[in-house]
GUKETI-883447 format. One record per residue (C-alpha): x, y, z; chain; residue in one letter; residue number from 1. Coordinates in Angstrom, 1 decimal. Each point is the difference from the previous one (the first is absolute). Example, Ala and Ser with C-alpha at 12.3 -4.5 7.8 and 13.67 -1.06 7.14 Angstrom:
% residues 2
atom px:12.3, py:-4.5, pz:7.8, mol:A, type:A, seq:1
atom px:1.4, py:3.4, pz:-0.7, mol:A, type:S, seq:2
//
This chain:
% residues 263
atom px:103.6, py:86.6, pz:97.1, mol:A, type:M, seq:1
atom px:-2.3, py:0.9, pz:3.0, mol:A, type:L, seq:2
atom px:1.1, py:0.3, pz:3.6, mol:A, type:E, seq:3
atom px:-1.9, py:1.3, pz:3.0, mol:A, type:L, seq:4
atom px:2.3, py:0.6, pz:3.0, mol:A, type:V, seq:5
atom px:-1.6, py:0.4, pz:3.4, mol:A, type:N, seq:6
atom px:-2.9, py:2.0, pz:-1.4, mol:A, type:V, seq:7
atom px:-2.5, py:1.5, pz:2.4, mol:A, type:T, seq:8
atom px:-3.3, py:1.9, pz:-0.7, mol:A, type:K, seq:9
atom px:-2.4, py:1.5, pz:2.5, mol:A, type:R, seq:10
atom px:-3.3, py:1.6, pz:-0.5, mol:A, type:F, seq:11
atom px:-1.3, py:2.8, pz:2.3, mol:A, type:F, seq:12
atom px:3.3, py:0.1, pz:2.0, mol:A, type:P, seq:13
atom px:-0.1, py:1.6, pz:3.4, mol:A, type:G, seq:14
atom px:-3.8, py:-0.4, pz:0.3, mol:A, type:T, seq:15
atom px:-2.3, py:-2.4, pz:1.7, mol:A, type:V, seq:16
atom px:-0.7, py:-1.5, pz:-3.4, mol:A, type:N, seq:17
atom px:3.7, py:-0.7, pz:-0.8, mol:A, type:E, seq:18
atom px:0.3, py:-3.2, pz:-1.9, mol:A, type:R, seq:19
atom px:3.2, py:-1.8, pz:-1.1, mol:A, type:V, seq:20
atom px:-0.6, py:-1.3, pz:-3.5, mol:A, type:A, seq:21
atom px:3.6, py:-1.2, pz:-0.8, mol:A, type:L, seq:22
atom px:2.2, py:-1.0, pz:2.9, mol:A, type:D, seq:23
atom px:3.7, py:-0.3, pz:-0.8, mol:A, type:D, seq:24
atom px:-0.8, py:-1.8, pz:-3.2, mol:A, type:L, seq:25
atom px:2.8, py:-1.5, pz:-2.1, mol:A, type:S, seq:26
atom px:-0.4, py:-1.8, pz:-3.2, mol:A, type:L, seq:27
atom px:2.3, py:-0.7, pz:-3.0, mol:A, type:K, seq:28
atom px:-1.0, py:-1.0, pz:-3.6, mol:A, type:L, seq:29
atom px:2.7, py:-1.0, pz:-2.5, mol:A, type:S, seq:30
atom px:-0.4, py:0.5, pz:-3.7, mol:A, type:E, seq:31
atom px:-2.7, py:-2.3, pz:-1.3, mol:A, type:G, seq:32
atom px:-1.5, py:-0.8, pz:3.4, mol:A, type:D, seq:33
atom px:-3.8, py:-0.2, pz:0.0, mol:A, type:F, seq:34
atom px:-1.1, py:0.2, pz:3.7, mol:A, type:V, seq:35
atom px:-3.6, py:-0.4, pz:1.0, mol:A, type:T, seq:36
atom px:-1.2, py:1.6, pz:3.2, mol:A, type:V, seq:37
atom px:-2.8, py:-1.2, pz:2.3, mol:A, type:I, seq:38
atom px:-1.3, py:1.2, pz:3.4, mol:A, type:G, seq:39
atom px:-3.2, py:1.2, pz:1.7, mol:A, type:S, seq:40
atom px:-1.5, py:3.4, pz:-0.4, mol:A, type:N, seq:41
atom px:2.2, py:2.6, pz:1.7, mol:A, type:G, seq:42
atom px:3.2, py:-2.1, pz:-0.3, mol:A, type:A, seq:43
atom px:1.7, py:2.8, pz:-2.0, mol:A, type:G, seq:44
atom px:-0.1, py:-1.5, pz:-3.4, mol:A, type:K, seq:45
atom px:-1.4, py:2.9, pz:-2.0, mol:A, type:S, seq:46
atom px:2.0, py:2.5, pz:2.1, mol:A, type:T, seq:47
atom px:3.2, py:-1.8, pz:-1.0, mol:A, type:M, seq:48
atom px:-0.9, py:0.4, pz:-3.7, mol:A, type:L, seq:49
atom px:-0.9, py:3.6, pz:0.6, mol:A, type:N, seq:50
atom px:3.5, py:0.6, pz:1.6, mol:A, type:V, seq:51
atom px:1.7, py:-1.8, pz:-2.8, mol:A, type:I, seq:52
atom px:-1.9, py:2.1, pz:-2.7, mol:A, type:S, seq:53
atom px:0.6, py:3.3, pz:1.8, mol:A, type:G, seq:54
atom px:-3.6, py:0.7, pz:0.8, mol:A, type:R, seq:55
atom px:1.0, py:-0.1, pz:3.6, mol:A, type:Y, seq:56
atom px:3.3, py:1.1, pz:1.4, mol:A, type:T, seq:57
atom px:1.6, py:-2.4, pz:2.6, mol:A, type:A, seq:58
atom px:0.5, py:1.5, pz:3.4, mol:A, type:D, seq:59
atom px:3.2, py:-2.0, pz:0.4, mol:A, type:G, seq:60
atom px:2.2, py:-2.5, pz:-1.8, mol:A, type:G, seq:61
atom px:0.9, py:-0.2, pz:-3.7, mol:A, type:S, seq:62
atom px:-1.6, py:-0.9, pz:-3.3, mol:A, type:V, seq:63
atom px:2.5, py:-1.0, pz:-2.7, mol:A, type:I, seq:64
atom px:-1.1, py:-0.7, pz:-3.6, mol:A, type:I, seq:65
atom px:2.4, py:-1.2, pz:-2.6, mol:A, type:D, seq:66
atom px:2.9, py:1.1, pz:2.2, mol:A, type:G, seq:67
atom px:-1.3, py:3.5, pz:0.6, mol:A, type:H, seq:68
atom px:-1.2, py:1.3, pz:3.4, mol:A, type:D, seq:69
atom px:-3.4, py:1.5, pz:-0.8, mol:A, type:V, seq:70
atom px:-1.2, py:0.3, pz:3.6, mol:A, type:T, seq:71
atom px:-0.7, py:3.7, pz:-0.3, mol:A, type:K, seq:72
atom px:-0.9, py:0.0, pz:-3.7, mol:A, type:A, seq:73
atom px:-3.6, py:1.0, pz:-0.8, mol:A, type:P, seq:74
atom px:-2.3, py:-2.3, pz:-1.9, mol:A, type:E, seq:75
atom px:0.5, py:1.7, pz:-3.4, mol:A, type:H, seq:76
atom px:3.7, py:-0.4, pz:0.2, mol:A, type:R, seq:77
atom px:-0.4, py:-3.8, pz:0.4, mol:A, type:R, seq:78
atom px:-2.5, py:-0.4, pz:-2.8, mol:A, type:A, seq:79
atom px:2.6, py:-1.0, pz:-2.6, mol:A, type:S, seq:80
atom px:1.1, py:-2.9, pz:2.1, mol:A, type:S, seq:81
atom px:-3.1, py:-1.1, pz:1.9, mol:A, type:V, seq:82
atom px:-3.2, py:-1.1, pz:-1.6, mol:A, type:A, seq:83
atom px:-3.2, py:-0.9, pz:1.8, mol:A, type:R, seq:84
atom px:-3.3, py:-1.8, pz:-0.7, mol:A, type:V, seq:85
atom px:-2.7, py:0.8, pz:2.6, mol:A, type:F, seq:86
atom px:-3.0, py:-1.9, pz:1.2, mol:A, type:Q, seq:87
atom px:-2.4, py:2.4, pz:-1.7, mol:A, type:D, seq:88
atom px:0.0, py:-0.7, pz:-3.7, mol:A, type:P, seq:89
atom px:-0.9, py:3.7, pz:-0.6, mol:A, type:M, seq:90
atom px:3.2, py:1.3, pz:1.7, mol:A, type:A, seq:91
atom px:2.6, py:-1.1, pz:-2.6, mol:A, type:G, seq:92
atom px:-1.3, py:1.5, pz:-3.2, mol:A, type:T, seq:93
atom px:-1.4, py:3.3, pz:-1.4, mol:A, type:A, seq:94
atom px:-3.7, py:-0.7, pz:-0.9, mol:A, type:P, seq:95
atom px:-0.4, py:3.0, pz:-2.3, mol:A, type:H, seq:96
atom px:2.9, py:-1.2, pz:-2.2, mol:A, type:L, seq:97
atom px:0.0, py:-2.8, pz:-2.5, mol:A, type:T, seq:98
atom px:1.8, py:-3.3, pz:0.5, mol:A, type:I, seq:99
atom px:2.8, py:1.1, pz:-2.4, mol:A, type:E, seq:100
atom px:0.3, py:3.3, pz:1.8, mol:A, type:E, seq:101
atom px:0.3, py:-1.6, pz:3.4, mol:A, type:N, seq:102
atom px:2.7, py:-2.4, pz:-1.4, mol:A, type:L, seq:103
atom px:1.9, py:2.8, pz:-1.6, mol:A, type:A, seq:104
atom px:0.3, py:1.7, pz:3.3, mol:A, type:I, seq:105
atom px:1.0, py:-3.1, pz:1.8, mol:A, type:A, seq:106
atom px:2.5, py:-1.1, pz:-2.6, mol:A, type:F, seq:107
atom px:1.9, py:3.4, pz:0.3, mol:A, type:E, seq:108
atom px:0.5, py:-0.6, pz:3.7, mol:A, type:R, seq:109
atom px:3.6, py:1.1, pz:1.0, mol:A, type:G, seq:110
atom px:0.8, py:1.3, pz:-3.5, mol:A, type:K, seq:111
atom px:0.8, py:3.6, pz:-0.8, mol:A, type:G, seq:112
atom px:-2.9, py:2.1, pz:-1.2, mol:A, type:R, seq:113
atom px:0.0, py:1.7, pz:-3.4, mol:A, type:G, seq:114
atom px:-2.3, py:1.4, pz:-2.7, mol:A, type:L, seq:115
atom px:-1.1, py:-3.1, pz:-1.8, mol:A, type:R, seq:116
atom px:-3.3, py:-1.8, pz:-0.8, mol:A, type:M, seq:117
atom px:-1.2, py:-2.0, pz:3.0, mol:A, type:A, seq:118
atom px:-1.4, py:-2.7, pz:-2.3, mol:A, type:V, seq:119
atom px:1.6, py:-1.0, pz:-3.3, mol:A, type:T, seq:120
atom px:-0.7, py:-2.8, pz:-2.4, mol:A, type:R, seq:121
atom px:3.1, py:-1.8, pz:1.2, mol:A, type:A, seq:122
atom px:-1.1, py:0.4, pz:3.6, mol:A, type:K, seq:123
atom px:-3.5, py:-1.3, pz:-0.7, mol:A, type:R, seq:124
atom px:1.6, py:-3.3, pz:-1.3, mol:A, type:E, seq:125
atom px:2.1, py:-0.2, pz:3.2, mol:A, type:V, seq:126
atom px:-3.2, py:0.6, pz:2.1, mol:A, type:F, seq:127
atom px:-1.9, py:-2.7, pz:-1.9, mol:A, type:R, seq:128
atom px:2.7, py:-2.5, pz:0.6, mol:A, type:E, seq:129
atom px:0.1, py:0.8, pz:3.7, mol:A, type:A, seq:130
atom px:-3.8, py:-0.1, pz:0.3, mol:A, type:L, seq:131
atom px:-0.2, py:-3.4, pz:-1.6, mol:A, type:I, seq:132
atom px:1.7, py:-1.5, pz:3.2, mol:A, type:T, seq:133
atom px:-3.1, py:1.1, pz:2.0, mol:A, type:L, seq:134
atom px:-2.3, py:-2.4, pz:-2.0, mol:A, type:E, seq:135
atom px:-2.9, py:2.5, pz:0.2, mol:A, type:L, seq:136
atom px:-0.2, py:1.2, pz:-3.6, mol:A, type:G, seq:137
atom px:1.0, py:3.5, pz:1.0, mol:A, type:L, seq:138
atom px:2.6, py:0.1, pz:-2.9, mol:A, type:E, seq:139
atom px:-3.0, py:0.7, pz:-2.3, mol:A, type:D, seq:140
atom px:-1.4, py:2.8, pz:2.1, mol:A, type:R, seq:141
atom px:2.9, py:2.4, pz:0.3, mol:A, type:L, seq:142
atom px:-2.2, py:3.1, pz:-0.5, mol:A, type:E, seq:143
atom px:-2.6, py:-0.9, pz:2.6, mol:A, type:M, seq:144
atom px:0.0, py:2.2, pz:3.1, mol:A, type:R, seq:145
atom px:1.2, py:-1.9, pz:3.1, mol:A, type:V, seq:146
atom px:-3.0, py:1.1, pz:2.0, mol:A, type:G, seq:147
atom px:-2.1, py:-2.3, pz:-2.2, mol:A, type:M, seq:148
atom px:1.9, py:-3.2, pz:1.1, mol:A, type:L, seq:149
atom px:-1.0, py:-2.4, pz:2.7, mol:A, type:S, seq:150
atom px:1.8, py:-0.1, pz:3.3, mol:A, type:G, seq:151
atom px:1.9, py:-3.2, pz:-1.0, mol:A, type:G, seq:152
atom px:1.0, py:1.5, pz:-3.3, mol:A, type:Q, seq:153
atom px:1.2, py:3.2, pz:1.6, mol:A, type:R, seq:154
atom px:2.0, py:-1.9, pz:2.6, mol:A, type:Q, seq:155
atom px:1.7, py:-2.1, pz:-2.8, mol:A, type:A, seq:156
atom px:0.8, py:3.2, pz:-1.8, mol:A, type:L, seq:157
atom px:1.4, py:1.5, pz:3.3, mol:A, type:S, seq:158
atom px:2.2, py:-3.1, pz:0.4, mol:A, type:L, seq:159
atom px:1.3, py:0.3, pz:-3.6, mol:A, type:L, seq:160
atom px:0.7, py:3.8, pz:0.5, mol:A, type:M, seq:161
atom px:1.8, py:-0.7, pz:3.3, mol:A, type:A, seq:162
atom px:2.3, py:-2.8, pz:-1.3, mol:A, type:T, seq:163
atom px:0.8, py:1.0, pz:-3.6, mol:A, type:Y, seq:164
atom px:2.7, py:2.6, pz:0.9, mol:A, type:A, seq:165
atom px:1.7, py:-2.5, pz:2.3, mol:A, type:K, seq:166
atom px:0.0, py:2.0, pz:3.2, mol:A, type:P, seq:167
atom px:2.7, py:-0.7, pz:2.6, mol:A, type:A, seq:168
atom px:-2.8, py:-0.9, pz:2.5, mol:A, type:I, seq:169
atom px:-3.6, py:-1.1, pz:-0.8, mol:A, type:L, seq:170
atom px:-2.5, py:0.4, pz:2.9, mol:A, type:L, seq:171
atom px:-3.2, py:-2.0, pz:-0.2, mol:A, type:L, seq:172
atom px:-2.5, py:1.2, pz:2.7, mol:A, type:D, seq:173
atom px:-2.8, py:-2.7, pz:0.2, mol:A, type:E, seq:174
atom px:-0.5, py:0.6, pz:-3.7, mol:A, type:H, seq:175
atom px:-2.4, py:-2.9, pz:-0.5, mol:A, type:T, seq:176
atom px:-2.1, py:0.5, pz:3.1, mol:A, type:A, seq:177
atom px:-2.7, py:2.1, pz:-1.7, mol:A, type:A, seq:178
atom px:-0.5, py:-2.4, pz:-2.9, mol:A, type:L, seq:179
atom px:-2.4, py:-2.8, pz:-0.5, mol:A, type:D, seq:180
atom px:1.6, py:-3.5, pz:0.3, mol:A, type:P, seq:181
atom px:0.5, py:-0.7, pz:-3.7, mol:A, type:S, seq:182
atom px:1.6, py:3.4, pz:-0.6, mol:A, type:R, seq:183
atom px:2.1, py:-0.3, pz:3.1, mol:A, type:A, seq:184
atom px:1.3, py:-3.3, pz:-1.2, mol:A, type:E, seq:185
atom px:0.9, py:1.5, pz:-3.4, mol:A, type:L, seq:186
atom px:1.8, py:3.0, pz:1.6, mol:A, type:I, seq:187
atom px:1.9, py:-2.3, pz:2.4, mol:A, type:T, seq:188
atom px:1.2, py:-2.1, pz:-3.0, mol:A, type:R, seq:189
atom px:0.9, py:3.1, pz:-2.0, mol:A, type:L, seq:190
atom px:1.9, py:1.4, pz:3.0, mol:A, type:T, seq:191
atom px:2.2, py:-3.0, pz:0.2, mol:A, type:G, seq:192
atom px:0.6, py:0.0, pz:-3.7, mol:A, type:E, seq:193
atom px:0.8, py:3.7, pz:-0.1, mol:A, type:A, seq:194
atom px:2.4, py:-0.1, pz:2.9, mol:A, type:V, seq:195
atom px:1.8, py:-3.0, pz:-1.5, mol:A, type:A, seq:196
atom px:0.1, py:1.3, pz:-3.6, mol:A, type:R, seq:197
atom px:1.5, py:3.4, pz:1.1, mol:A, type:N, seq:198
atom px:2.1, py:-1.5, pz:2.8, mol:A, type:N, seq:199
atom px:-1.5, py:2.5, pz:2.5, mol:A, type:L, seq:200
atom px:0.7, py:0.4, pz:3.7, mol:A, type:T, seq:201
atom px:-3.5, py:0.0, pz:1.6, mol:A, type:A, seq:202
atom px:-1.7, py:0.4, pz:3.3, mol:A, type:L, seq:203
atom px:-3.7, py:-1.1, pz:0.1, mol:A, type:M, seq:204
atom px:-2.4, py:0.4, pz:2.9, mol:A, type:V, seq:205
atom px:-2.9, py:-2.4, pz:0.1, mol:A, type:T, seq:206
atom px:-2.6, py:-1.3, pz:2.5, mol:A, type:H, seq:207
atom px:-0.3, py:-3.2, pz:-2.1, mol:A, type:N, seq:208
atom px:2.4, py:-2.5, pz:1.4, mol:A, type:M, seq:209
atom px:-0.3, py:-2.4, pz:-2.9, mol:A, type:N, seq:210
atom px:0.9, py:2.8, pz:-2.3, mol:A, type:Q, seq:211
atom px:3.0, py:0.9, pz:2.2, mol:A, type:A, seq:212
atom px:1.2, py:-3.6, pz:-0.1, mol:A, type:I, seq:213
atom px:-0.6, py:-0.4, pz:-3.8, mol:A, type:E, seq:214
atom px:1.9, py:3.2, pz:-1.1, mol:A, type:L, seq:215
atom px:3.5, py:1.1, pz:0.7, mol:A, type:G, seq:216
atom px:3.2, py:-1.6, pz:1.4, mol:A, type:N, seq:217
atom px:-0.3, py:1.3, pz:3.5, mol:A, type:R, seq:218
atom px:-2.7, py:0.7, pz:2.5, mol:A, type:L, seq:219
atom px:-0.1, py:2.1, pz:3.2, mol:A, type:I, seq:220
atom px:-2.6, py:0.4, pz:2.7, mol:A, type:M, seq:221
atom px:-0.4, py:3.4, pz:1.7, mol:A, type:M, seq:222
atom px:-1.5, py:0.8, pz:3.4, mol:A, type:H, seq:223
atom px:-0.1, py:3.3, pz:1.9, mol:A, type:E, seq:224
atom px:2.4, py:1.6, pz:-2.4, mol:A, type:G, seq:225
atom px:2.7, py:-2.7, pz:0.0, mol:A, type:R, seq:226
atom px:0.9, py:-3.0, pz:-2.1, mol:A, type:V, seq:227
atom px:-0.8, py:-3.0, pz:2.3, mol:A, type:V, seq:228
atom px:0.4, py:-2.8, pz:-2.5, mol:A, type:L, seq:229
atom px:2.2, py:-0.5, pz:-3.1, mol:A, type:E, seq:230
atom px:-0.4, py:-2.9, pz:-2.4, mol:A, type:V, seq:231
atom px:2.8, py:-0.6, pz:-2.5, mol:A, type:D, seq:232
atom px:-0.3, py:-1.4, pz:-3.5, mol:A, type:E, seq:233
atom px:0.6, py:-3.6, pz:1.0, mol:A, type:Q, seq:234
atom px:-2.4, py:0.0, pz:2.9, mol:A, type:A, seq:235
atom px:-2.7, py:1.8, pz:-2.0, mol:A, type:K, seq:236
atom px:-0.3, py:-3.0, pz:-2.4, mol:A, type:K, seq:237
atom px:-1.5, py:-2.2, pz:2.8, mol:A, type:S, seq:238
atom px:-1.7, py:2.5, pz:2.3, mol:A, type:I, seq:239
atom px:-3.8, py:0.1, pz:0.2, mol:A, type:T, seq:240
atom px:-2.7, py:2.5, pz:1.0, mol:A, type:A, seq:241
atom px:-0.8, py:-2.1, pz:3.1, mol:A, type:E, seq:242
atom px:3.7, py:0.2, pz:1.1, mol:A, type:H, seq:243
atom px:0.0, py:3.8, pz:-0.4, mol:A, type:L, seq:244
atom px:-3.2, py:0.3, pz:2.0, mol:A, type:L, seq:245
atom px:1.6, py:-2.2, pz:2.7, mol:A, type:E, seq:246
atom px:3.1, py:2.3, pz:0.1, mol:A, type:E, seq:247
atom px:-2.3, py:3.1, pz:0.1, mol:A, type:F, seq:248
atom px:-1.9, py:-1.5, pz:2.9, mol:A, type:S, seq:249
atom px:3.2, py:-0.5, pz:2.0, mol:A, type:K, seq:250
atom px:1.0, py:3.7, pz:-0.6, mol:A, type:I, seq:251
atom px:-3.4, py:1.6, pz:0.6, mol:A, type:K, seq:252
atom px:-1.3, py:-2.5, pz:2.5, mol:A, type:G, seq:253
atom px:-3.1, py:-0.5, pz:-2.2, mol:A, type:A, seq:254
atom px:-1.8, py:-3.3, pz:-0.5, mol:A, type:S, seq:255
atom px:0.3, py:-1.8, pz:-3.3, mol:A, type:L, seq:256
atom px:-3.5, py:1.1, pz:-0.9, mol:A, type:S, seq:257
atom px:1.3, py:3.6, pz:-0.2, mol:A, type:D, seq:258
atom px:0.1, py:0.6, pz:-3.8, mol:A, type:R, seq:259
atom px:1.1, py:3.6, pz:0.1, mol:A, type:T, seq:260
atom px:2.7, py:-0.7, pz:-2.5, mol:A, type:L, seq:261
atom px:-2.4, py:-1.3, pz:-2.6, mol:A, type:L, seq:262
atom px:-2.4, py:1.9, pz:-2.3, mol:A, type:D, seq:263
//
């Protein structure tokens, strides 16, 4: 479903500020895999998501999505198969549009465009049913402008919009980091439910190791643009945050008091 083959990405190449963000990175996700990604700042986590989405073009290697080599395809060409939820709750929705208008746009992802009403009575019923799963009462506020919602409500809506059309790949970029603990807990639970309900293939970056352990069937640790640790489904059932810190300290040469992987 997703394969990165020897992907490299450099910033400011050929200058004194040259930095290798991804260093011969390879990773494969099969259909239905939900992989969580941890690592310190600068490990290449967000750069990897940007290369997958097409925001950045890889300098070398291949990006294969759903059997198609999209290495050189621009971001808009991948939009029908790649959905993303960002850390900033304001990034995934249009604040000047209503909830139902935002959903109408998201629900048409990957479909042919035509002259038809964006929101019909039948669609409103579909939207209401989908919004009920968020447990926030938004199903009764379809005509409210999204800019009036709280950060947690907007992030829940962004998650729904990203998952409803069942993209080939769902990218989650620290999507609970900007939320208060109670909202972060809700979005974490909704994420697991949405991925399972839609049988999505997902890649989630997080600094919260407990969240990385709780969600998904696989876990990887990145460091200096490479995958330095992989935890499969069986091992993930018994791994702890303390064990991950221990592994990180071996790789980075840091003491166990180094909490750079945690929020």
